[in-house]
C-alpha positions in Angstrom: 76.1 111.6 106.5 76.1 108.0 107.6 78.2 106.9 110.6 78.9 103.7 112.4 79.0 105.5 115.8 76.5 104.8 118.4 74.5 107.6 119.9 73.7 107.9 123.6 72.8 110.6 126.1 75.4 112.0 128.4 74.3 114.2 131.3 76.9 116.6 132.8 76.6 119.3 135.3 77.0 122.8 134.0 80.5 123.4 135.4 81.9 120.2 133.8 80.1 120.9 130.5 81.6 124.4 130.3 85.1 123.3 131.2 85.1 120.5 128.6 83.7 122.8 126.0 86.5 125.3 126.7 89.2 122.6 126.6 87.7 121.3 123.3 87.8 124.8 121.8 91.4 125.4 122.8 92.3 122.1 121.1 90.3 123.0 118.0 87.8 120.1 118.5 84.1 119.9 118.8 82.7 119.1 122.2 81.7 115.7 121.0 85.0 114.9 119.3 86.9 116.0 122.5 84.8 113.8 124.7 85.5 110.9 122.3 89.2 111.7 122.4 89.3 111.8 126.2 87.5 108.4 126.4 89.9 106.9 123.9 92.9 108.1 125.8 91.5 106.7 129.0 90.9 103.3 127.4 94.5 103.3 126.1 95.9 104.1 129.5 93.7 101.4 131.1 94.8 98.8 128.6 98.4 99.7 129.0 98.1 99.0 132.7 95.7 96.1 132.6 95.9 94.5 129.2 93.6 94.6 126.2 89.9 94.8 127.0 88.1 91.9 125.4 84.8 92.7 123.7 81.7 90.7 124.3 79.8 89.6 127.4 81.7 89.7 130.7 
């Protein structure tokens, strides 16, 4: 299955990993999809407070 999503390595300590995994399961999401959801929510909150983030070199 082709995707336009970038891959990267994320290192988490065991406690954080297990907690995220549990929350993802309770929300019927895969671990990966839950992490993506949490990041998207954080970006939305940030942009609500600070304005739209402009893509490109800073």
